[in-house]
N, C-alpha and C positions, 0 to 999 in steps of 0.2 A: 596109816593115813590113807584116805580114800583118794582116788584119781580125781582130777579137776572135772567139773561138769562139762566144760567145753575145752578139751585139750588143744584145740586149734589155736586158742589164745597164745599159747606158748610159742607157736610158730611165728607170731607177729607181735613180739613184746613192745617194740617201739611204737607201732601203730596203736596198740592197746593203751599205752601210756599217753600218747597224744590225745586220743579221744577222751580219756578220763581227766586229763589235766586241762584241756582247752575247750572241750565240747561237752561239758557237764551242764547240769540244769541252770547254772548261773553263768553260762558262757559269755553273756553280754558284758561282764566286767572287763573282758579282754577286747571287746569290740562288737560291732553289729554285723560286719561283713567278713567273709573269708579273708579278705586282704588285711583287715584290721587285726583279726584274731591271729593270723599267721605272722604278722609283723611282730606281735608280742612274742610269739613262739620262737621266731628267728633270733630275737634278742636273748631269750632264755636258754636255748639249747645250743650246745656246741655243734660246729659244722658237721662233724662225723655222725652225731646222732640224727641230725636232719637228713643227711644222705642215707643213713640206714632206714629211717622211717619212709623216705621216698621209695627206696628199694623194696621194702615190705609191702607198700601199697601196690607196686607193680607185681609182686609175687602173689598177693591176695587176688588181684584181678586175673592173673594167669590161672590161678587155681580154681576160681569160682565164677569167672566172667564169661562162660559160654553163652549166657543170655543176660540181659539187663535185669530181668525179674529174678533169676537165680542169684545174681550178685547182690541185689538188694535184700533178698531173703536171708542169705548166708551172712551178710553184714550184720543184720539185726540179731540173728541166732548166735553168732559167735561173739560179738562185742557188746550186745545189749546197751547200745548208746543211749544217753539221756536226751539226745536231740534226734530229730528226724532228718536224715540226710536227703532222702528222696524228696525232691521238690524245693530244697533250699535254693533260693535265688533262681528258681526255675530249672535246676539241674537234676539229672538222674543221679543215682548213687555213684555210677561209674564216672560221670563227669565231675561230680563233687570230689571224689577221691583223686582223680587226675589233676584237678585244679589245686588241691592241697599239695600234691606232689610237686607241681610246678612252682608254687609259692615257697615251698620248703627249699627248693634248689636255687632260688634267687639269692643274689649276693646281698 
């Protein structure tokens, strides 16, 4: 078996899942705003998974967030998201990820 193309994915499995499950090409079936999409996510995911995803977001930012441009580049290189986080609702990738983390931690 060959190694994964981007082994960093394995360091962030919950975040990788969140992006694939809720921010795919048809993301709008879950809502049009981060708040709407994450409301669906909060209903679907157990509290522990939401907490782990939020923790992975903070680890990802700590690992790659020395600049906003590097964070945005690494986000795309590692996760190959179907959506464009940079500029979503006027947010940088860092702000977008932090807002998702906040929404995941809401009750």
